[in-house]
SERO-4910 file (N, C-alpha, C, O; in steps of 0.05 Angstrom, whole numbers):
BEGIN
 pado doro    nc1    nc2    nc3   cac1   cac2   cac3    cc1    cc2    cc3    oc1    oc2    oc3
  Met    A   1351    570   1428   1347    538   1416   1372    515   1421   1369    494   1432
  Leu    A   1399    527   1408   1414    508   1414   1418    503   1442   1418    483   1456
  Lys    A   1424    540   1448   1427    519   1487   1402    497   1506   1405    482   1525
  Phe    A   1385    503   1494   1357    488   1502   1363    453   1492   1353    433   1501
  Leu    A   1380    455   1473   1380    432   1461   1404    411   1462   1408    390   1450
  Cys    A   1419    426   1482   1442    419   1494   1440    416   1521   1458    400   1525
  Gln    A   1428    424   1550   1411    415   1563   1398    389   1567   1402    372   1585
  Cys    A   1374    386   1540   1362    376   1538   1373    334   1534   1365    312   1541
  Ala    A   1401    353   1513   1414    322   1507   1429    312   1541   1428    289   1549
  Leu    A   1442    337   1558   1449    332   1582   1429    315   1592   1440    293   1590
  Val    A   1408    311   1601   1376    309   1620   1377    283   1611   1377    264   1626
  Val    A   1376    280   1577   1368    247   1570   1388    233   1582   1380    218   1600
  Cys    A   1417    234   1577   1440    225   1581   1436    215   1618   1437    192   1627
  Leu    A   1433    237   1630   1437    217   1661   1416    198   1672   1391    198   1672
  Pro    A   1434    183   1680   1405    152   1686   1389    165   1711   1393    186   1723
  Phe    A   1370    147   1714   1346    159   1734   1354    147   1769   1341    152   1789
  Ser    A   1378    131   1770   1378    130   1799   1401    162   1807   1401    175   1828
  Ala    A   1419    166   1778   1430    198   1798   1414    222   1801   1425    244   1802
  Val    A   1382    215   1802   1368    227   1803   1368    238   1840   1357    219   1851
  Ala    A   1373    252   1856   1365    262   1879   1338    269   1887   1333    264   1910
  His    A   1322    278   1874   1301    287   1888   1283    288   1872   1291    290   1849
  Gly    A   1256    286   1876   1219    287   1857   1221    259   1849   1239    245   1855
  Ala    A   1198    252   1835   1185    244   1831   1196    229   1792   1187    243   1774
  Thr    A   1213    204   1783   1226    208   1752   1197    212   1727   1173    210   1732
  Val    A   1210    218   1703   1190    223   1697   1208    219   1658   1227    229   1646
  Leu    A   1189    201   1652   1213    193   1617   1194    193   1591   1186    176   1576
  Phe    A   1190    214   1593   1174    218   1551   1190    217   1533   1212    226   1528
  Leu    A   1171    199   1522   1173    180   1491   1165    205   1478   1141    210   1474
  Asn    A   1186    223   1469   1168    241   1437   1181    224   1413   1200    209   1409
  Pro    A   1160    236   1399   1162    217   1376   1165    232   1349   1161    223   1327
  Gly    A   1179    270   1358   1201    273   1331   1227    275   1326   1246    259   1329
  His    A   1226    287   1321   1267    295   1330   1282    320   1336   1278    343   1329
  Ala    A   1307    307   1356   1309    324   1368   1305    350   1354   1293    364   1370
  Asp    A   1310    368   1327   1313    384   1320   1294    397   1303   1298    416   1288
  Glu    A   1264    379   1312   1238    387   1298   1229    414   1325   1232    415   1350
  Thr    A   1217    436   1299   1212    455   1315   1182    458   1330   1178    473   1349
  Phe    A   1166    443   1320   1150    432   1346   1154    426   1367   1150    441   1387
  Trp    A   1165    396   1367   1175    373   1387   1197    384   1397   1204    365   1411
  Val    A   1213    398   1401   1231    418   1417   1213    443   1436   1217    443   1460
  Ser    A   1193    464   1422   1186    479   1440   1171    450   1459   1178    443   1482
  Tyr    A   1155    439   1445   1132    413   1461   1149    409   1489   1140    411   1512
  Ser    A   1180    399   1480   1198    391   1503   1209    408   1522   1210    402   1546
  Gln    A   1220    436   1511   1228    458   1526   1204    478   1552   1211    487   1574
  Phe    A   1169    480   1539   1153    477   1558   1150    452   1579   1143    455   1602
  Met    A   1157    430   1567   1150    401   1585   1166    410   1607   1155    419   1627
  Gln    A   1205    409   1606   1215    417   1617   1214    433   1644   1219    426   1667
  Ala    A   1204    469   1629   1203    486   1646   1182    485   1667   1185    496   1689
  Ala    A   1158    469   1659   1148    465   1674   1150    430   1706   1137    423   1727
  Ala    A   1171    420   1692   1180    399   1709   1193    406   1738   1191    401   1762
  Lys    A   1211    423   1716   1231    451   1746   1221    450   1753   1220    428   1764
  Asn    A   1202    464   1759   1177    493   1775   1160    476   1794   1147    485   1813
  Leu    A   1163    441   1785   1147    426   1811   1165    413   1812   1158    392   1824
  His    A   1178    413   1808   1212    385   1823   1209    354   1818   1210    334   1832
  Leu    A   1205    361   1786   1198    335   1767   1214    329   1759   1219    343   1740
  Gln    A   1241    300   1765   1257    302   1747   1246    285   1724   1234    264   1729
  Leu    A   1251    300   1683   1243    299   1669   1261    285   1646   1265    303   1629
  Gln    A   1273    263   1638   1280    256   1629   1258    254   1597   1236    244   1599
  Ile    A   1272    267   1559   1259    251   1547   1280    244   1522   1299    259   1515
  Arg    A   1273    218   1510   1284    204   1485   1267    214   1464   1243    217   1466
  Tyr    A   1280    220   1444   1266    219   1410   1261    190   1395   1275    170   1392
  Ala    A   1241    194   1390   1245    169   1370   1249    168   1344   1251    148   1330
  Asp    A   1251    200   1337   1260    207   1307   1236    200   1298   1238    176   1301
  Arg    A   1209    204   1288   1181    194   1267   1186    166   1269   1170    157   1252
  Ser    A   1205    139   1284   1204    113   1278   1184     97   1301   1190     90   1323
  Ala    A   1169     94   1293   1153     65   1313   1158     50   1324   1146     43   1345
  Pro    A   1177     40   1312   1206     24   1331   1203     27   1333   1179     31   1336
  Thr    A   1231     38   1344   1245     62   1356   1232     76   1388   1240     88   1408
  Ala    A   1214     69   1378   1194     86   1409   1189     66   1418   1198     64   1441
  Val    A   1176     42   1409   1173     17   1426   1190      5   1440   1187     -7   1461
  Ala    A   1211      8   1426   1243     -4   1439   1248     12   1456   1255      1   1476
  Gln    A   1247     38   1458   1244     53   1482   1223     54   1507   1226     58   1531
  Ala    A   1208     50   1497   1186     34   1516   1194     11   1523   1187      3   1545
  Arg    A   1212     -9   1505   1219    -28   1527   1233    -27   1545   1230    -37   1568
  Glu    A   1252    -12   1535   1283    -16   1548   1266      8   1580   1271      7   1604
  Ala    A   1250     22   1565   1239     37   1599   1231     16   1617   1245     11   1636
  Leu    A   1200      1   1612   1190     -7   1620   1202    -42   1637   1193    -49   1658
  Lys    A   1217    -55   1624   1233    -78   1636   1255    -84   1647   1259   -104   1661
  Gly    A   1277    -57   1638   1292    -50   1646   1307    -49   1677   1293    -65   1688
  Glu    A   1316    -45   1685   1335    -54   1722   1331    -21   1733   1324    -13   1755
  Val    A   1335    -11   1719   1323     29   1730   1303     38   1708   1304     44   1684
  Arg    A   1278     38   1731   1257     54   1695   1250     78   1724   1253     78   1748
  Pro    A   1242     91   1708   1217    114   1714   1196    103   1733   1188     79   1734
  Asp    A   1187    123   1749   1153    124   1758   1147    130   1744   1142    109   1732
  Tyr    A   1142    148   1729   1119    155   1707   1136    146   1676   1158    136   1679
  Leu    A   1125    150   1646   1117    146   1636   1109    158   1620   1098    141   1606
  Val    A   1105    183   1607   1087    187   1578   1087    187   1552   1104    204   1545
  Phe    A   1079    180   1536   1074    177   1511   1052    177   1505   1032    177   1518
  Val    A   1059    176   1469   1028    187   1441   1036    165   1422   1056    156   1411
  Asn    A   1003    161   1424    997    134   1408    997    140   1378    978    140   1362
  Glu    A   1018    144   1374   1030    172   1343   1032    137   1326   1042    117   1336
  Glu    A   1023    138   1302   1029    104   1284   1010     91   1309   1021     73   1321
  Tyr    A    981     99   1318    983     68   1345    993     54   1357    981     32   1359
  Ile    A   1020     58   1373   1036     53   1385   1024     39   1421   1029     19   1433
  Ala    A   1014     53   1424    990     57   1447    983     38   1479    983     42   1503
  Pro    A    977      5   1451    972    -25   1460    993    -32   1462    995    -50   1479
  Gln    A   1015    -24   1450   1034    -50   1446   1054    -38   1476   1065    -52   1494
  Ile    A   1054    -17   1473   1064     -2   1504   1034    -10   1520   1047     -2   1540
  Leu    A   1021    -13   1525   1003     -9   1552   1003    -50   1561   1005    -61   1583
  Arg    A   1002    -61   1535   1019    -95   1544   1045    -92   1559   1055    -98   1581
  Met    A   1050    -82   1543   1101    -83   1563   1086    -70   1593   1088    -87   1611
  Ala    A   1076    -51   1599   1070    -36   1621   1066    -59   1637   1082    -61   1656
  Lys    A   1044    -82   1634   1041    -97   1658   1053   -103   1667   1068   -120   1657
  Asp    A   1057    -94   1701   1072   -112   1721   1107    -98   1732   1126   -104   1746
  Ser    A   1097    -79   1715   1128    -55   1708   1130    -42   1729   1154    -36   1733
  Gly    A   1108    -30   1754   1107    -10   1770   1107     15   1762   1101     32   1779
  Val    A   1112     22   1743   1104     54   1722   1081     63   1716   1062     54   1705
  Lys    A   1086     84   1727   1070     96   1719   1055    103   1698   1068    124   1691
  Leu    A   1035    100   1680   1029    108   1654   1001    129   1639    977    125   1637
  Phe    A   1017    153   1630   1004    183   1624   1007    178   1592   1028    171   1581
  Met    A    982    184   1581    992    186   1548    984    217   1542    966    228   1554
  Val    A    994    228   1526    989    260   1506    987    262   1476   1002    248   1462
  Asn    A    978    270   1471    975    287   1446    957    271   1426    947    284   1408
  Asn    A    952    239   1429    936    219   1422    926    203   1427    936    180   1426
  Ala    A    902    208   1437    890    186   1453    891    162   1437    903    159   1416
  Leu    A    873    137   1457    867    115   1441    836    114   1421    816    125   1430
  Thr    A    839     99   1394    818    105   1381    788     88   1392    785     74   1412
  Pro    A    776     93   1378    763     61   1389    764     40   1391    755     26   1409
  Glu    A    781     33   1365    776     11   1358    809     -3   1377    811    -27   1381
  Gln    A    830     15   1385    843      3   1407    827      9   1432    845     -3   1444
  Leu    A    807     17   1454    796     13   1461    773     -9   1473    762    -15   1494
  Ser    A    774    -16   1448    747    -41   1454    772    -69   1444    762    -90   1436
  Leu    A    797    -65   1445    817    -77   1445    827    -90   1478    831   -112   1487
  Val    A    829    -65   1487    846    -63   1512    826    -66   1529    831    -71   1553
  Gly    A    803    -64   1521    779    -70   1542    782    -57   1561    802    -42   1561
  Pro    A    763    -58   1585    757    -34   1605    775    -45   1625    777    -30   1645
  Glu    A    787    -65   1626    808    -69   1656    823    -44   1660    829    -36   1682
  Leu    A    834    -25   1628    843     -5   1645    841     12   1652    859     27   1660
  Glu    A    816     16   1651    808     33   1672    801     32   1695    789     51   1706
  Arg    A    805     12   1707    816     -6   1736    846     -8   1742    860     -6   1762
  Asp    A    850    -12   1720    891    -17   1735    893     14   1746    888     32   1730
  Pro    A    901     21   1772    914     45   1785    943     52   1775    955     70   1787
  Tyr    A    954     41   1756    976     46   1745    975     59   1734    996     70   1730
  Trp    A    943     71   1715    944     76   1689    927    111   1701    906    118   1710
  Ile    A    953    121   1692    942    146   1710    917    169   1687    899    183   1696
  Gly    A    927    164   1651    903    178   1647    916    187   1620    937    178   1612
  Ser    A    898    210   1605    904    210   1577    900    248   1579    885    262   1594
  Met    A    914    252   1565    907    280   1554    903    295   1514    924    299   1501
  Val    A    887    299   1507    900    316   1482    882    334   1474    864    338   1491
  Ala    A    881    351   1449    879    377   1455    859    370   1436    860    347   1425
  Asn    A    834    392   1429    815    400   1411    825    398   1376    824    415   1359
  Asp    A    836    366   1373    844    381   1339    815    379   1323    812    391   1301
  Glu    A    797    366   1333    775    376   1304    768    410   1316    772    432   1305
  Glu    A    762    407   1329    760    437   1331    775    460   1313    769    476   1296
  Ala    A    794    453   1323    822    456   1303    814    463   1272    811    485   1262
  Gly    A    813    436   1259    805    436   1236    798    450   1218    803    456   1194
  Tyr    A    773    457   1247    746    466   1227    757    504   1234    754    521   1216
  Leu    A    767    509   1254    770    542   1257    783    555   1246    784    580   1243
  Met    A    806    519   1230    820    538   1206    814    552   1184    821    574   1174
  Leu    A    801    536   1179    784    532   1144    761    554   1146    755    567   1126
  Ser    A    743    560   1176    721    562   1184    733    602   1168    724    617   1151
  Glu    A    762    603   1190    770    634   1185    776    637   1157    765    651   1140
  Ile    A    795    621   1156    806    636   1113    788    638   1091    798    646   1070
  Ile    A    757    632   1093    737    631   1084    723    653   1095    721    673   1080
  Arg    A    716    654   1112    715    690   1123    727    708   1110    717    727   1099
  Gln    A    761    699   1113    774    728   1105    778    732   1071    786    751   1059
  His    A    769    709   1062    762    700   1034    721    720   1020    714    727    998
  Gly    A    711    722   1039    689    734   1034    668    734   1019    677    722   1000
  Pro    A    648    738   1014    628    723    999    635    714    971    653    726    959
  Val    A    621    692    958    626    697    922    597    699    908    583    679    911
  Ser    A    591    710    901    578    716    866    566    684    864    578    663    863
  Ala    A    534    691    865    519    666    859    527    652    838    535    663    818
  Gly    A    522    607    841    539    605    822    561    595    819    565    573    809
  Gln    A    586    616    830    614    618    836    621    606    865    610    607    887
  Ser    A    647    594    854    658    565    885    683    584    886    686    606    876
  Val    A    698    567    899    717    571    919    740    544    919    736    523    932
  Asp    A    766    549    901    780    531    902    793    530    914    807    550    916
  Leu    A    800    494    941    818    488    966    838    469    960    840    454    940
  Leu    A    852    471    977    869    447    981    870    436    999    864    457   1009
  Ala    A    873    422   1016    893    406   1047    902    390   1040    899    372   1023
  Phe    A    916    398   1058    944    385   1069    946    369   1092    950    377   1115
  Ser    A    941    343   1084    932    327   1121    963    321   1135    984    330   1129
  Gly    A    957    305   1153    980    285   1164    976    264   1152    963    260   1131
  Pro    A    991    246   1169   1003    213   1169    966    210   1163    947    225   1165
  Lys    A    969    188   1159    939    169   1151    934    161   1179    911    166   1188
  Asn    A    950    151   1192    957    129   1216    961    143   1240    972    131   1258
  Thr    A    951    179   1246    950    194   1268    933    208   1269    928    230   1259
  Pro    A    916    186   1291    894    199   1303    897    239   1306    886    249   1286
  Ala    A    903    251   1317    908    278   1321    893    302   1276    878    320   1268
  Ala    A    925    268   1261    916    286   1249    882    275   1230    867    293   1222
  Gln    A    878    258   1228    850    248   1227    831    263   1234    816    275   1218
  Leu    A    828    265   1269    813    294   1266    818    323   1262    807    334   1281
  Arg    A    829    341   1247    831    357   1240    824    351   1216    807    364   1204
  Glu    A    831    339   1210    809    335   1182    780    332   1177    766    336   1157
  Lys    A    773    322   1209    747    327   1205    732    340   1206    709    339   1199
  Gly    A    749    358   1218    743    384   1235    738    398   1202    715    406   1197
  Leu    A    764    403   1175    760    411   1153    735    398   1145    729    410   1124
  Tyr    A    716    379   1150    706    375   1127    669    372   1146    647    364   1140
  Arg    A    682    384   1167    655    405   1181    653    415   1168    632    416   1155
  Ala    A    677    432   1165    669    461   1143    664    468   1127    655    491   1125
  Leu    A    666    451   1106    663    450   1088    633    445   1080    620    460   1065
  Ala    A    624    421   1092    591    426   1097    578    448   1107    554    445   1103
  Glu    A    583    470   1120    578    494   1126    574    510   1095    553    519   1086
  His    A    609    511   1078    599    517   1053    607    505   1031    629    496   1023
  Pro    A    583    505   1021    595    493    997    597    499    970    599    487    948
  Glu    A    597    538    985    613    553    952    648    537    956    660    529    936
  Val    A    656    534    976    673    517    967    680    489    975    677    472    992
  Arg    A    700    499    932    698    471    934    731    437    936    736    422    916
  Leu    A    739    435    950    764    419    954    767    403    934    753    385    924
  Arg    A    795    418    926    799    400    890    819    363    908    823    341    899
  Gln    A    822    370    922    840    343    927    840    352    955    829    372    963
  Arg    A    856    332    973    863    326    996    885    304    998    881    280    999
  Val    A    913    318    999    939    302   1002    939    298   1034    925    309   1052
  Tyr    A    961    275   1036    972    272   1063   1013    271   1050   1026    256   1036
  Gly    A   1019    305   1069   1038    311   1070   1048    306   1098   1064    319   1112
  Glu    A   1036    288   1101   1064    271   1127   1076    299   1148   1099    297   1159
  Trp    A   1066    314   1151   1071    336   1173   1110    351   1159   1127    364   1171
  Asn    A   1109    341   1134   1140    346   1128   1136    361   1110   1114    356   1098
  Lys    A   1155    388   1098   1150    406   1094   1160    396   1059   1148    403   1038
  Asn    A   1177    383   1059   1191    388   1026   1168    364   1008   1169    367    984
  Arg    A   1151    341   1018   1130    320   1013   1111    353   1013   1106    358    989
  Ala    A   1104    368   1026   1080    394   1009   1085    408    991   1070    417    973
  Tyr    A   1110    413    997   1118    428    962   1125    415    942   1129    428    922
  Asp    A   1128    384    941   1135    364    916   1096    379    922   1087    402    921
  Gln    A   1087    359    925   1055    352    929   1040    380    917   1021    375    902
  Ala    A   1045    413    921   1033    431    912   1036    438    891   1018    443    875
  Thr    A   1078    439    883   1076    447    861   1072    434    835   1079    443    813
  Leu    A   1053    401    844   1043    396    824   1004    404    811    990    409    792
  Leu    A   1006    400    845    977    414    842    959    444    852    937    449    862
  Leu    A    979    457    845    975    490    836    983    493    807    987    515    797
  Lys    A    983    471    796    997    466    768    956    457    752    939    462    735
  Arg    A    960    444    771    923    417    771    899    437    767    881    441    750
  Tyr    A    908    452    795    886    470    798    896    506    808    900    517    829
  Pro    A    896    516    778    910    550    768    890    563    794    900    583    804
  Ala    A    871    557    802    848    587    819    844    577    844    823    583    856
  Thr    A    868    557    859    864    547    879    867    577    890    884    591    880
  Ala    A    851    586    910    849    610    925    860    601    966    873    616    980
  Leu    A    848    574    973    852    572   1007    855    541   1004    842    523    994
  Ile    A    885    547   1021    897    524   1027    901    518   1059    915    533   1073
  Trp    A    890    494   1068    895    483   1088    920    463   1100    930    444   1088
  Ser    A    925    471   1117    941    452   1122    937    443   1145    926    459   1161
  Ala    A    945    410   1159    945    405   1185    959    418   1201    948    429   1220
  Asn    A    989    422   1198   1009    430   1214   1027    454   1198   1032    454   1174
  Asp    A   1033    468   1210   1059    502   1192   1083    480   1175   1092    490   1154
  Glu    A   1091    463   1179   1106    459   1166   1099    453   1137   1111    467   1121
  Met    A   1083    436   1128   1061    425   1112   1058    469   1091   1063    479   1069
  Ala    A   1046    479   1122   1036    503   1109   1064    526   1085   1060    542   1067
  Phe    A   1087    518   1095   1117    535   1079   1120    520   1058   1126    527   1035
  Gly    A   1114    489   1068   1123    469   1040   1099    484   1015   1112    495    997
  Ala    A   1073    486   1012   1056    497   1003   1057    519    999   1047    528    978
  Met    A   1067    536   1016   1068    567   1015   1086    581    991   1078    600    976
  Gln    A   1121    561    991   1137    564    965   1124    562    945   1120    581    929
  Ala    A   1114    538    943   1099    530    914   1084    547    904   1079    548    880
  Ala    A   1075    561    920   1044    583    902   1065    603    901   1057    618    883
  Gln    A   1086    611    910   1094    642    911   1130    627    886   1151    640    887
  Glu    A   1128    603    871   1141    609    851   1123    594    822   1131    585    801
  Ala    A   1093    597    834   1073    591    815   1067    615    815   1049    621    799
  Gly    A   1080    640    834   1075    677    817   1045    682    834   1029    700    828
  Lys    A   1043    666    850   1022    664    872   1029    696    884   1043    708    868
  Val    A   1020    714    916   1022    728    927   1012    724    945    989    735    948
  Val    A   1024    704    970   1008    689    997    990    712   1011    994    736   1006
  Gly    A    979    708   1021    955    732   1031    943    747   1017    936    769   1027
  Arg    A    936    744    993    926    759    971    909    736    956    886    727    956
  Asp    A    934    732    944    929    714    922    904    691    926    882    690    915
  Val    A    919    669    950    925    646    972    926    659    983    943    677    986
  Leu    A    902    653    998    900    650   1036    910    624   1049    911    604   1035
  Phe    A    915    622   1066    937    597   1076    927    602   1116    925    622   1130
  Ser    A    922    568   1121    925    562   1151    941    540   1146    947    527   1126
  Ala    A    950    536   1179    971    521   1197    950    528   1227    932    541   1237
  Val    A    979    494   1232    972    492   1265   1001    502   1272   1017    509   1255
  Asn    A   1005    502   1291   1033    497   1307   1036    538   1323   1022    558   1321
  Ser    A   1060    532   1335   1066    562   1349   1093    557   1343   1107    549   1362
  Ser    A   1104    559   1321   1129    551   1324   1141    583   1330   1129    600   1343
  Ile    A   1167    585   1319   1171    629   1316   1169    621   1282   1170    642   1270
  Pro    A   1167    606   1271   1160    617   1241   1131    616   1238   1125    635   1222
  Ala    A   1110    603   1246   1092    604   1252   1087    627   1255   1077    637   1235
  Leu    A   1089    646   1277   1078    672   1287   1093    684   1274   1083    704   1265
  Glu    A   1120    680   1267   1125    709   1240   1103    700   1217   1091    719   1206
  Ala    A   1100    686   1212   1077    686   1182   1059    696   1188   1049    711   1172
  Arg    A   1041    691   1226   1019    700   1231   1020    733   1226   1007    743   1209
  Ile    A   1034    746   1241   1037    773   1238   1049    790   1217   1044    814   1215
  Asp    A   1068    772   1198   1056    786   1177   1048    781   1157   1063    787   1139
  Gly    A   1017    766   1150   1003    758   1134    998    739   1128    977    727   1131
  Arg    A   1026    727   1112   1029    699   1107   1023    688   1107   1019    678   1085
  Leu    A   1013    674   1131    985    663   1150    962    672   1154    955    683   1174
  Ser    A    945    666   1130    915    685   1150    889    672   1166    865    677   1166
  Ala    A    907    650   1181    903    642   1205    916    618   1221    923    600   1206
  Leu    A    920    615   1236    943    608   1253    932    594   1272    920    608   1288
  Val    A    931    564   1277    912    560   1314    932    541   1321    943    526   1305
  Gly    A    937    541   1357    965    527   1369    959    534   1391    943    552   1395
  Gly    A    972    519   1409    963    517   1437    969    497   1443    974    499   1468
  His    A    976    460   1433    978    441   1427   1003    434   1436   1009    410   1438
  Phe    A   1020    452   1441   1051    446   1451   1051    445   1472   1071    434   1479
  Thr    A   1034    454   1495   1024    463   1521   1019    435   1537   1024    435   1561
  Leu    A   1009    409   1524   1013    391   1524   1025    370   1552   1018    354   1570
  Gly    A   1045    383   1539   1056    368   1556   1064    369   1583   1069    350   1598
  Gly    A   1065    393   1588   1069    414   1609   1050    422   1627   1054    436   1647
  Trp    A   1023    410   1619   1002    404   1631    989    367   1645    976    362   1665
  Ala    A    998    351   1628   1014    328   1640   1035    320   1656   1040    297   1664
  Met    A   1053    349   1662   1075    352   1688   1054    350   1701   1042    329   1701
  Val    A   1044    371   1715   1020    390   1729   1008    366   1743   1013    367   1767
  Leu    A    996    348   1737    971    325   1731   1000    303   1744    996    295   1767
  Ile    A   1019    297   1733   1041    281   1749   1045    276   1789   1042    259   1807
  Gly    A   1054    313   1781   1058    318   1803   1034    317   1820   1038    311   1843
  Asp    A   1014    322   1814    976    322   1839    992    280   1841    992    267   1862
  Asp    A    998    273   1821    995    238   1824   1018    238   1839   1020    218   1852
  Ala    A   1035    252   1842   1061    239   1866   1054    253   1886   1075    250   1898
  Lys    A   1045    264   1897   1037    277   1923   1006    256   1929    991    265   1947
  Gly    A    999    235   1917    976    230   1923    950    239   1928    934    234   1946
  Ile    A    950    253   1908    919    275   1887    896    251   1878    904    234   1862
  Asp    A    879    250   1884    872    239   1849    861    256   1837    846    273   1845
  Ile    A    871    251   1813    868    274   1794    841    282   1778    831    303   1769
  Ser    A    833    248   1778    808    225   1765    782    242   1772    763    244   1757
  Gln    A    786    260   1805    765    265   1822    763    307   1804    744    323   1810
  Phe    A    783    313   1786    781    336   1779    791    340   1749    812    349   1741
  Gly    A    759    325   1730    767    327   1711    766    295   1693    765    292   1668
  Gly    A    767    278   1709    779    258   1698    797    243   1687    818    255   1681
  Arg    A    796    219   1683    828    202   1677    833    216   1652    853    229   1650
  Asn    A    819    215   1637    812    211   1594    810    241   1594    786    244   1591
  Arg    A    820    267   1596    807    289   1583    820    297   1552    843    294   1542
  Lys    A    785    313   1540    800    329   1520    797    366   1525    777    379   1531
  Val    A    816    372   1522    819    416   1541    821    421   1508    833    409   1491
  Pro    A    809    439   1507    816    463   1486    823    477   1485    816    501   1487
  Leu    A    848    463   1478    874    483   1481    877    498   1457    881    522   1459
  Leu    A    876    481   1426    876    510   1406    873    522   1397    875    509   1376
  Gln    A    869    543   1390    866    560   1390    867    579   1369    889    589   1370
  Leu    A    853    590   1350    865    616   1334    874    625   1349    863    629   1371
  Ile    A    909    635   1340    919    658   1340    919    686   1325    925    691   1302
  Asp    A    909    706   1350    908    735   1327    939    753   1332    954    751   1352
  Arg    A    941    766   1312    967    777   1314    991    786   1338   1015    784   1335
  Gln    A    979    794   1356    972    801   1384    986    780   1401   1009    778   1411
  Gln    A    960    762   1400    981    729   1411   1000    732   1396   1019    744   1406
  Ala    A   1002    725   1371   1032    709   1366   1042    733   1370   1020    742   1365
  Gln    A   1054    752   1374   1072    774   1376   1080    772   1405   1104    775   1409
  His    A   1062    768   1428   1066    758   1466   1082    728   1456   1105    721   1463
  Leu    A   1067    715   1443   1078    685   1448   1102    683   1440   1118    676   1457
  Leu    A   1116    692   1401   1147    708   1394   1164    705   1429   1180    690   1441
  Val    A   1150    728   1433   1175    728   1452   1181    717   1470   1205    722   1477
  Gln    A   1170    702   1485   1164    680   1516   1191    648   1494   1214    639   1497
  Val    A   1167    644   1472   1192    613   1453   1218    636   1443   1238    622   1436
  Arg    A   1223    660   1440   1243    674   1432   1268    666   1461   1274    642   1460
  Ser    A   1269    667   1464   1276    682   1506   1270    649   1519   1273    649   1544
  Glu    A   1262    622   1508   1263    600   1515   1259    605   1546   1276    601   1564
  Thr    A   1235    614   1547   1229    622   1576   1202    615   1585   1185    619   1568
  Trp    A   1197    609   1602   1155    602   1598   1153    616   1617   1169    601   1628
  Gln    A   1147    641   1643   1148    653   1665   1115    634   1671   1108    637   1695
  Val    A   1102    623   1663   1075    601   1675   1083    594   1704   1104    584   1713
  Pro    A   1055    603   1721   1056    597   1748   1049    565   1768   1036    562   1789
  Phe    A   1073    536   1742   1058    509   1743   1044    514   1779   1021    521   1787
  Ala    A   1069    508   1791   1056    502   1813   1038    510   1821   1025    498   1838
  Arg    A   1028    536   1811    992    540   1826    962    529   1818    937    531   1821
  Leu    A    985    515   1802    956    493   1780    950    474   1787    933    461   1776
  Ser    A    966    463   1813    962    442   1831    925    444   1836    910    464   1836
  Ala    A    917    407   1843    886    412   1847    889    413   1888    870    416   1903
  Gln    A    911    411   1895    924    401   1927    905    427   1937    914    449   1932
  Gly    A    882    425   1951    868    442   1971    850    461   1962    844    482   1972
  Lys    A    840    447   1938    820    457   1913    795    438   1918    793    414   1910
  Pro    A    774    456   1934    737    436   1921    736    425   1902    746    429   1880
  Ala    A    715    402   1915    718    380   1892    703    389   1856    699    375   1836
  Ser    A    699    424   1860    685    428   1832    709    442   1819    706    455   1799
  Trp    A    730    440   1828    742    461   1820    759    446   1794    764    422   1801
  His    A    768    451   1771    779    434   1745    807    443   1742    809    468   1746
  Tyr    A    829    432   1735    844    449   1722    844    468   1706    826    464   1690
  Pro    A    854    488   1702    853    502   1686    870    508   1659    876    531   1650
  Phe    A    874    489   1649    893    482   1630    884    505   1604    861    512   1602
  Ser    A    897    512   1592    889    531   1563    909    552   1563    922    564   1581
  Leu    A    908    551   1531    927    576   1516    923    600   1531    942    615   1529
  Asn    A    912    604   1539    903    634   1558    926    636   1587    928    659   1595
  Thr    A    937    623   1597    941    614   1627    976    623   1609    995    633   1621
  Val    A    976    617   1586   1006    620   1577   1013    657   1571   1031    673   1575
  Leu    A    976    657   1556    991    687   1542    984    699   1571   1007    694   1575
  Gln    A    976    707   1590    972    725   1609   1001    720   1633   1006    733   1653
  Ala    A   1011    704   1626   1029    693   1636   1053    725   1625   1047    736   1604
  Pro    A   1084    737   1645   1088    763   1633   1108    752   1620   1122    765   1604
***
């Protein structure tokens, strides 16, 4: 992982003018350069770019919306501009970036968090007519939230008539669409299981330490807690630490679920500390590179699935799948044939085969 970070830092420092060939792409990564999820995300994205002969640079915003907006302004208003800008609608910054991009000549693609209905109403239909707007791609976050809770309820098993099961939930930031959708899935699963009682839902902000502090208090308040739902792995691990300190046996007394495909999450799924793990959305950036590569070839990617895509990337990962993914994540190599996923030469009925299974089936 350290080797990759060093390589990534080197790529970030190269000016676009130094690139010898291929379309240039700048990705505004909203996370930290040492943040597990966003590092694996960037790693997969870099592997795709290399395979597709795209020149990718990555800048980290360190979880700061003002920093991300400033980085976008520099890219869109500066003298040397990328051919494509890829960004995330984290903390609702997309409309600002879209306004800045006007007349910049830079093509835009959004990943992970799409425009909210309110934002769409502000931006207006003109966005869909903008030739520089390539589109967006998001994962099935609502389904992820639903799958996680449904699975740990299934593993818990039925309860006697008149009895209930206590649940705690750790959601992400209030103003992040992906977190909101995962929470929506949580409530859909709850509606199907009246025997499960949600004792409290808190906002852990994706942060392990914050979730640990919250869980320490909540487990004292609700000592019968048997299920803990977390919108990412870091919060799950924070709550897991608190549960262990409270004398609970993780995986027996309390069942945990989480989202992500980090090394710790995959290891926890293999050894049973995570009873349910949903992953796959770390691949979004890599699939975006496939779409951008086709656009750079002059292919109308909207003909193969539309401009704005919701891809069913997030799925439950069993222990065998976790072991397969763990080998690839640890080796920092991805043997995915990205170039073969191009729409070039494909019939009109063809759709891009983006899924976690594409990764799992790679050697």
